N, C-alpha and C positions, 0 to 999 in steps of 0.2 A: 300099147294102150295106156299104161300108167304114166309114161313119160309125158303124154299130152296133158295130164292133169296137174303137172307140177307148175306152180306159179313162177313167173319170171323172177330171177334173182334168189329163189328159194335154195336152201342147202340140199343138195342131192346126195344119194347114196355114194356116188362116185367121189364127190368132194370129201365126204366123211372118211372113205377108205384112203384117199390120198393124204389127208391130214394124219390119220393113224399110222400110215406107212412112214411118213416123214418124221413123226414123233418117235417112232421106233428107231429110226436112223440116228436121231439125236442121242437117244439113250445108249445106243451101241457104239457110235463113233465119237460122241462128245461134241458134235457140231453145234454151232451157236444158233440162237433163236432167229437171227437175221438170215442165216443160211436156210433155215426151215421156211421162213416167210418167202424166200425167193423160189422155193419149190412148190408152194401152194398157190394156185390161182386165186386172185382176189383176197388174199390173206391180209389182215390188218397189219400195220407196221408195228414193230416191237415197241414196247412201252419204255421211254427213257427213264433212267434211274433218277431218284431225287436224294438230296442230302438231308438227313434228320439228325438233330442234336438230342441225344438221349442222356438223361441224368440217372445213372444206375448205380445204386449202392454208394452214393456220394461222389461218384466220378463221372465226368462228362465224356461222352463218346460221340464222335461225328461219324455217321454211318451213311454210305451211299447204297441205296437198295431200291428194288422195285416198289413203287407206291402201293402195290397190292399185297406186299408182304405183311404177314401178321406180326404182332409184337413177339409172339412165341418164336417164330422163325428168325426174327432179327436177333433175339437173345442167343439162340442156339447156333444158328448158321453163320452169323456175322460177327458175334462177339464171344463165341465159345463158352457162353455161360450155360453149360449143359445140365446144371442142377435142376433147372426147370424142365419137366418132362413133357413129351408129347405122347398123350395117351389116345383118346378117341379123336382128337382134333375137331370136335363138334360141341364143346362146352358141356359135356355130359358126365365126365369122370373127375374133373378137378385136379388132375395131375399137373396141369400147367399153371396153377394158381400162383399169382404174385401179388405184391402190394403196390398199388398206384396211389400216390399221395396218402398213404396210410390205410387205404381201403382195399380189400381183396377183390380181385377180378380174375376171370379166365383169360389168360393172355392169347389163347388160340382164337378168341372171338373178337379181337380188336386189331386194327391196323397200327403199325408202328408209327406211321406219319401223323396219327391223331394225337400223339403224346410227346410232341416236340417240347423239350424243356421241362416236362413234368418229372417229379421225383418217383423213381421206380426202385423197389426193393425186391430182390430175389433171395432165394435160400442162401446164396453165397454171402449176402450182406447182413445176415442175422447174427452170425457168430463174430466175436472179437478176436480175429486171428485164429489161433487153435483153441481158444476158450469158447465152449458152447454157450449159447443163450440158455437160460434156465428151462424154457420149454423144450428145447432140443435135448438137453440133458435128461429131462423127465421122460421123454419118448424112449431114450436108451434105457433108463432105469426101469420103466414099466414094460419094456420089450414091445413097444407100440408099432412094430413093423415086422415083416417076415422077408419078402423079397426086396422091399425097400423102394420099389418103383414109385409108389404113390406118396412116399413119406415127405418129400420136399413140398408137395402141394398141400398135404395134410398140415404140416407145421406152419406154412405161410397162411393157410386158411384159418388155423386155430389162433395165430397171432392177431389177425384182423378181427376174428370173432370175439376174442377177449376184449379188444378195444371197443367194439360195438357194445358189448355187455357193460363195460365200465361207463359208457356214455348213456346207458339206460335204454337202449333199443330193445323192444320186445321181439318175440318170435311168434310163430303160429301156435305154439303150445303154452305161451305165457298165460297163466290163470288170472292174475290180477294186474291189469294195465294201469292201475292207479299208483302202484309202487314206483318210486323213482328208479329202482334197479331191481329187476326180477331175480329171484334166487336161481343160481346156476345149478339146477338139478341134472341128473343123468339124462332125463328126457329133454331138457333144454339143450344140453350139449349135443345130443344125437340129432335133434332137429336143426340146430344151427350149423352142424357139420354135414348135413345130409347131401350137400353138393359134392362131397369128396368120397369117392368109392375106393375101398380097399378090397381087392379081389382075393387076398389071402384071408380076409375075415378077422383082422386084428382089432376090430371095433372096441371090445371091452377094455383092452389095454390102452387104446388111443383115448377113450373117454376118461380112464383113470388118470392118465398123464395130464390131460387138459384140466380135469377137476382139481388136481393137486396144484397145478400152476395158478389157477384162479384163486386158490386159498393162500398163496404166498403173499407176503407183504409187498406193497408196491415199491 
């Protein structure tokens, strides 16, 4: 009875089960996506890879990847820059924060192909060899981490946030918008860093590290 109600060309339960079975076979046997496509009736052809030129931490990288790959996956899976962490993969935790042309973004929410030739800075690019950047050193001094999983995103986000503050950008809690640069109070720091979650709860130490960094001479 129900089969008669299915529109021609609609995805049926049988097709869904076939796709799921074939996908499981790929995970178990390591078969290619083209082999999977051959097993599934009416499956779309595999997406051909594209070449992207990424400028990361001052170095050029030519990467061949799926055009649907996120910048986060390009960094981690193709370039082995694993300092950028995959947390929620939905832009909600901030663990994947990097700097794009000096501005902080969630790398899990953008495609790598969208940033061909743009300057990208990851946590690996902040230190000068083995010498930590002042903000990194202050995170250590203030014990601004516990498990450390969110720390690279916290530091990249704080770096971008301090630049935004220097440029005079207000936040939701800025009291006086007429000031050329709002005072970087604890409330300001917490609001500006609210996109970065620390599941260990090291927020007071993170705020203290950022506040001291903001007070250091440029």
